[in-house]
C-alpha positions in Angstrom: -19.3 -5.8 -6.0 -22.4 -3.6 -6.0 -22.8 -0.8 -8.6 -24.1 2.7 -8.1 -27.1 4.3 -9.7 -25.0 7.4 -10.4 -21.3 8.1 -10.7 -19.1 7.9 -7.6 -18.8 11.5 -6.2 -15.0 11.0 -5.9 -14.8 10.7 -9.7 -14.1 13.9 -11.6 -14.2 14.5 -15.4 -11.1 16.7 -15.3 -8.1 17.4 -13.1 -9.4 21.0 -12.6 -12.6 19.7 -11.0 -10.6 17.1 -8.9 -8.6 20.0 -7.5 -11.8 21.5 -6.1 -12.6 18.4 -4.1 -12.7 18.3 -0.3 -9.4 17.6 1.4 -8.5 14.1 2.5 -9.1 13.2 6.1 -7.3 9.8 6.1 -4.3 8.4 4.3 -3.4 4.8 3.7 0.2 3.6 3.9 1.8 0.2 3.3 3.6 -1.3 6.3 6.5 -3.6 5.5 7.9 -5.9 8.1 11.7 -6.3 7.7 11.6 -9.5 9.8 9.6 -12.6 9.5 6.2 -11.2 10.5 3.3 -10.2 8.2 3.0 -6.8 6.5 0.0 -4.5 6.8 -1.8 -1.4 5.8 -1.9 1.7 8.2 -4.7 4.2 8.3 -3.3 7.7 9.1 -5.3 10.7 10.5 -4.8 13.4 7.8 -7.4 15.8 9.2 -5.5 18.8 10.5 -8.4 19.7 12.8 -8.4 16.3 14.5 -6.8 15.7 17.9 -5.2 12.6 16.4 -3.7 14.4 13.4 -0.5 12.9 12.1 -1.0 9.6 14.0 -1.9 6.0 13.1 -5.6 5.5 13.6 -5.7 1.8 12.9 -3.9 -0.9 10.9 -4.8 -4.1 9.1 -2.4 -7.0 9.4 -2.1 -9.4 6.5 -2.8 -13.1 7.1 0.5 -14.2 5.6 4.2 -13.5 6.1 6.7 -12.6 3.4 4.4 -10.7 1.1 6.6 -7.5 0.8 3.7 -5.3 0.1 4.7 -2.6 -2.4 2.7 -0.3 -4.7 -1.1 -0.4 -4.4 -4.1 1.4 -5.8 -7.8 1.9 -6.1 -10.1 -0.4 -7.9 -11.8 2.4 -9.7 -11.2 6.1 -10.3 -12.1 9.1 -12.6 -11.2 7.1 -15.7 -14.6 5.5 -15.3 -16.1 8.8 -16.6 -14.3 8.4 -20.0 -16.8 8.3 -22.9 -15.9 4.6 -23.7 -15.7 3.4 -20.1 -17.1 -0.1 -19.7 -18.2 0.4 -16.1 -19.4 3.9 -15.4 -21.1 3.1 -12.2 -18.4 1.3 -10.3 -17.3 2.7 -7.0 -13.9 3.8 -5.6 -14.1 1.5 -2.6 -11.4 -1.3 -2.7 -7.7 -1.0 -2.4 -5.7 -3.6 -4.5 -2.5 -4.3 -2.5 0.1 -6.6 -4.2 2.8 -8.5 -2.5 6.0 -8.1 -4.6 7.6 -11.3 -3.2 4.5 -13.5 -2.6 2.7 -12.5 -5.8 -0.6 -12.3 -3.9 -3.0 -9.4 -4.3 -5.2 -8.5 -1.4 -8.5 -6.8 -2.1 -9.3 -4.5 0.9 -12.6 -2.9 1.5 -12.6 0.7 2.8 -16.4 0.8 3.4 -18.5 1.4 5.3 -15.7 2.9 7.5 -12.5 4.0 5.9 -10.7 3.7 9.2 -11.6 0.0 9.7 -10.3 -2.0 6.8 -11.0 -5.6 6.0 -9.8 -8.1 3.4 -12.6 -9.4 1.2 -10.6 -11.4 -1.4 -7.1 -12.7 -2.0 -5.9 -13.2 -5.6 -3.3 -16.0 -5.2 0.0 -16.3 -7.1 -1.1 -19.4 -8.9 -4.1 -17.7 -10.4 -1.9 -14.9 -11.8 0.5 -17.5 -13.1 -2.1 -19.8 -14.7 -4.2 -17.0 -16.3 -1.5 -14.5 -17.3 1.8 -16.2 -17.0 3.2 -13.5 -14.7 4.4 -13.1 -11.1 5.6 -10.4 -8.7 2.8 -7.9 -9.3 4.2 -4.4 -8.8 1.9 -1.4 -9.8 -1.8 -1.1 -10.1 -3.8 1.5 -12.1 -7.6 1.7 -12.4 -8.5 1.9 -16.1 -11.7 2.5 -18.0 -12.1 -1.2 -18.8 -10.5 -3.0 -15.9 -7.7 -2.9 -13.3 -4.3 -3.0 -14.9 -1.4 -4.5 -12.9 2.3 -4.6 -14.0 4.4 -7.6 -13.1 8.2 -7.9 -13.0 8.5 -11.4 -14.6 7.2 -14.9 -14.8 6.8 -17.5 -12.1 10.4 -18.8 -12.7 11.8 -15.3 -11.8 12.9 -14.6 -15.3 11.4 -12.3 -17.9 9.5 -11.1 -19.7 7.6 -8.9 -17.3 4.4 -7.2 -18.4 0.8 -6.2 -17.6 -2.2 -8.3 -16.7 -5.9 -7.3 -16.2 -8.2 -7.8 -13.2 -12.0 -7.7 -13.6 -13.5 -4.6 -12.1 -16.3 -6.5 -10.4 -15.0 -9.9 -9.5 -11.2 -9.1 -9.2 -10.5 -12.3 -11.1 -7.5 -12.3 -13.4 -8.6 -11.9 -17.0 -5.3 -12.5 -18.6 -2.2 -11.0 -20.1 -2.7 -7.6 -21.6 -0.1 -7.6 -24.4 -0.9 -9.1 -27.8 2.4 -8.2 -29.3 5.2 -7.1 -26.9 7.8 -6.6 -29.6 11.3 -6.3 -28.0 10.0 -5.4 -24.6 11.5 -7.8 -21.9 12.0 -5.8 -18.6 9.1 -4.2 -16.8 8.3 -1.8 -14.0 5.9 1.1 -14.2 3.2 1.9 -16.7 0.7 4.7 -17.4 -1.1 6.1 -20.3 -2.3 9.1 -22.4 -6.0 8.0 -22.8 -6.7 10.8 -25.3 -3.9 9.5 -27.5 -4.6 5.8 -27.3 -1.1 5.4 -25.9 0.3 3.4 -23.0 3.9 3.7 -21.8 6.0 1.3 -19.8 9.3 1.6 -18.0 12.1 -0.9 -17.0 13.7 -2.1 -13.7 14.7 -5.8 -13.9 13.4 -9.3 -13.6 12.7 -10.8 -10.2 16.0 -12.6 -10.2 17.8 -9.4 -11.0 16.3 -7.4 -8.1 15.1 -9.6 -5.3 18.5 -10.0 -3.5 19.5 -6.4 -3.8 21.5 -4.4 -6.4 23.8 -6.8 -8.3 27.0 -4.8 -9.0 27.9 -7.0 -12.0 24.5 -6.4 -13.7 24.7 -2.7 -12.8 28.2 -2.0 -14.1 27.4 -3.8 -17.4 24.4 -1.6 -17.9 22.1 -4.6 -17.5 19.2 -3.0 -15.6 16.4 -1.2 -17.5 17.2 1.8 -19.6 14.2 2.0 -22.0 10.7 3.4 -22.3 8.2 1.4 -24.4 5.3 3.0 -26.3 2.2 0.9 -26.9 -1.0 1.2 -28.9 -3.4 1.1 -26.0 -6.6 -0.2 -27.6 -4.8 -2.6 -29.9 -2.4 -3.8 -27.1 0.6 -3.8 -29.4 4.1 -2.5 -29.0 4.9 0.5 -31.2 8.2 2.0 -30.2 11.2 1.5 -27.9 13.0 4.6 -26.7 16.5 3.9 -25.3 17.9 6.4 -22.9 21.3 4.7 -23.1 22.7 1.8 -21.2 24.5 4.1 -18.8 21.1 5.3 -17.6 20.3 2.5 -15.1 16.8 1.8 -13.8 14.2 3.9 -15.6 11.4 3.8 -13.1 8.4 6.1 -12.3 6.3 7.4 -15.2 4.2 10.6 -14.6 2.2 11.7 -17.6 0.6 15.1 -17.9 -2.8 15.0 -16.2 -4.3 17.3 -18.8 -5.5 14.7 -21.4 -5.0 17.1 -24.3 -1.2 17.3 -23.7 1.1 14.5 -24.9 4.1 14.6 -22.6 5.2 13.3 -19.2 8.2 12.7 -17.0 10.3 9.6 -16.0 12.9 9.3 -13.3 16.3 7.5 -13.7 17.9 6.1 -10.6 21.5 6.5 -11.5 24.0 7.1 -14.3 27.1 4.8 -14.6 29.0 7.8 -15.9 29.0 9.8 -12.6 26.3 8.4 -10.2 24.1 11.3 -11.0 20.3 10.8 -11.2 18.0 12.4 -13.8 14.5 13.2 -14.9 13.5 13.0 -18.6 10.6 14.5 -20.5 8.9 12.3 -23.1 6.8 14.0 -25.7 5.0 13.4 -29.0 6.5 15.2 -32.1 5.3 14.6 -35.6 3.8 11.2 -34.9 7.0 10.0 -33.1 7.5 9.8 -29.3 10.8 11.2 -28.2 12.6 11.8 -24.9 14.9 14.6 -23.5 16.9 14.9 -20.3 15.6 18.0 -18.4 17.0 17.5 -14.8 20.3 16.2 -13.7 21.1 15.8 -10.0 24.8 15.2 -9.2 26.2 12.8 -6.7 27.7 14.3 -3.5 31.3 13.5 -2.5 31.6 11.6 0.8 34.1 9.9 3.1 34.1 6.2 2.3 33.9 5.4 6.0 30.4 6.9 6.1 29.2 4.9 3.1 27.8 1.3 2.9 30.1 -1.3 1.3 28.4 -1.1 -2.0 29.3 2.6 -2.4 32.7 2.9 -0.6 34.7 2.5 -3.8 32.9 5.5 -5.4 33.6 7.9 -2.6 30.3 9.6 -3.2 26.6 9.4 -2.3 24.4 9.0 -5.4 21.0 10.9 -5.3 19.1 7.7 -6.2 15.9 9.1 -7.6 13.4 6.4 -6.7 10.1 8.3 -7.1 8.7 11.4 -8.8 5.2 12.9 -8.8 3.3 15.6 -10.7 0.7 17.9 -9.2 -2.8 17.7 -10.8 -2.4 21.2 -12.5 0.8 19.9 -14.2 2.8 22.7 -12.6 5.0 21.2 -10.0 7.1 18.0 -10.2 8.4 16.4 -7.0 11.6 14.4 -7.0 12.7 12.0 -4.2 16.5 11.5 -3.7 16.5 8.5 -1.5 20.3 8.4 -1.3 21.2 12.0 -0.4 18.0 12.6 1.6 17.0 15.6 -0.6 13.4 16.2 -1.7 13.1 18.6 -4.6 10.2 20.7 -6.1 10.4 22.0 -9.7 8.1 24.3 -11.6 7.5 22.4 -14.8 5.0 24.8 -16.4 7.5 24.5 -19.3 8.2 20.7 -19.3 11.4 21.2 -21.2 12.9 23.8 -18.8 12.2 22.9 -15.2 13.0 25.5 -12.5 13.8 24.4 -8.9 11.4 26.1 -6.5 11.8 24.1 -3.3 13.9 21.7 -1.4 14.1 19.9 2.0 16.4 17.3 3.5 15.2 14.3 5.5 17.5 11.4 6.3 20.0 10.3 3.7 22.8 7.8 3.6 25.4 10.3 5.1 23.4 13.4 6.0 20.8 11.7 8.3 18.9 15.0 8.3 16.3 15.3 11.1 12.7 16.3 11.1 12.2 19.3 13.4 10.6 17.0 16.0 12.9 14.0 15.6 16.5 12.9 16.0 18.5 11.9 13.0 16.5 10.0 10.4 17.8 7.1 8.2 16.3 6.2 4.9 15.4 9.1 2.7 12.4 10.6 0.9 11.2 7.7 -1.2 7.5 7.3 -2.2 5.8 10.7 -2.7 2.1 11.5 -2.8 0.5 14.8 -3.5 -3.0 15.9 -2.5 -5.5 16.8 -5.2 -5.3 20.5 -4.9 -1.5 20.3 -4.5 -1.0 21.9 -1.1 0.1 18.8 0.8 2.9 16.3 0.0 3.3 13.0 1.9 6.7 11.2 2.0 7.7 7.7 3.2 11.2 6.2 3.4 11.0 2.5 2.6 12.1 1.2 -0.8 12.5 -2.6 -0.9 13.8 -4.7 2.0 16.9 -6.1 0.4 17.8 -2.7 -1.1 17.0 -0.9 2.2 19.5 -3.2 3.9 22.2 -2.6 1.3 22.1 1.2 1.3 21.2 1.6 5.0 23.0 -1.4 6.6 22.6 -0.1 10.2 18.9 -0.7 9.8 16.1 1.4 8.3 13.4 2.5 10.6 10.1 3.7 9.0 8.9 7.2 8.9 6.2 9.3 7.1 6.1 13.0 7.0 3.9 15.7 5.5 5.1 18.8 3.7 3.2 22.0 3.0 3.5 23.2 -0.6 3.2 26.9 -1.3 1.0 27.5 -4.4 3.6 29.9 -5.7 6.5 27.4 -5.1 8.4 26.4 -2.0 8.2 23.6 0.6 8.0 23.5 4.4 7.8 20.6 6.9 4.6 20.2 8.8 5.9 19.8 12.4 2.7 18.1 13.6 2.8 15.2 11.1 5.5 12.6 11.9 4.9 8.9 12.0 7.8 6.7 13.1 8.0 2.9 13.4 10.4 0.0 13.7 8.6 -1.4 10.6 9.0 0.2 7.2 6.6 2.3 5.3 6.3 2.2 1.5 3.6 3.8 -0.7 0.9 6.2 0.5 -2.5 6.9 -1.1 -5.2 9.4 0.0 -8.9 9.1 0.7 -10.8 10.0 -2.5 -7.8 10.0 -4.8 -4.6 11.9 -5.2 -2.1 13.0 -7.8 -1.1 9.4 -8.8 -4.5 7.7 -8.4 -6.6 8.9 -11.3 -6.6 9.4 -15.1 -8.9 11.9 -16.8 -10.5 12.1 -20.2 -11.6 15.8 -20.1 -9.5 19.0 -19.7 
């Protein structure tokens, strides 16, 4: 990979400067094939002045079937401007796209034309297994010293899961990140507070626990993840486990404050065994110890069992199922996807301990099937959420994970992507011009030049 003589212009020292960047003109979205064909990556026209706005411009089909592409990310980002960055002249150019079932990682080049993508390297499952002892790569984050990738478990489908590192230049697997994992066993998401030398990880389950869908026996015993783990980032050692309680099942997306001087963040919990509610918690540093506090609770909605999938009929309710959250770059608005009820929520989190709801829309949902203004009833619900750098545009997709999609939407989940407009003072509205629908499923979205979940910053 070539290096630049000066820093990539899409790198920004601070979130404030990133918010002043030009708006995105294209978006990238994972395409997941629910059948036997290969997955892919779609390029969407995000330029509101374009005649093709809100449509798929092109797509790249993977060479293999059965990858189940999932979370993906850039090879490099604003963290390259940190004072101790090992590679200050790398370029935001490649998308790293993991297959959650195949354990492959595709390296996709977005240049010279971001609308004509091409695969330039494939990291095979065996390399990940041999060099790191992991499989089922899940989330990628570009760090100052390499590309970090979380993995759900080992090649045998059991735990522990963890993190491994890819080289910035060659994309070869360097090895396992953890030197001392302490009690950590389950894995899912990770992110960091670079200014505090701290990394945090969350928990879902091992591959055997999640690949065939939700296992009711594991769930009702509180066997899915319910902890956050705190790590010494430069020393790569486990420091603290924070248990939210076994009734809090599946502690997933981590969203730290973008301001590097502030030591707090948010994490979403899919469901509570007590009442099927979902929740969002704030983690924070107090007196040298990291703590967590529940700040948002979203109740389940009563429902006729006849309208529910078999998995939920005995509960006579629709759980919200918070599967993703995202935080605007100014740390003001938190967005929460309720994949079960179809509700998408906006909260003012200027005070991270006292969120205030400021916006809501409904799209899809297990029972509601709320329509887009220019569509019929939608299935699936708001799932992965991405926010533009200046915070005015919010992109939603509805695919979660094939086996889970089929459990909660047994009549078949058809893919859709929508865009919402976010009022700077609070409030959401649906952009009627932006609606992408497909027989295939869409998972995560990332934006040209970066977005709210792409970059880390070392300056305020």
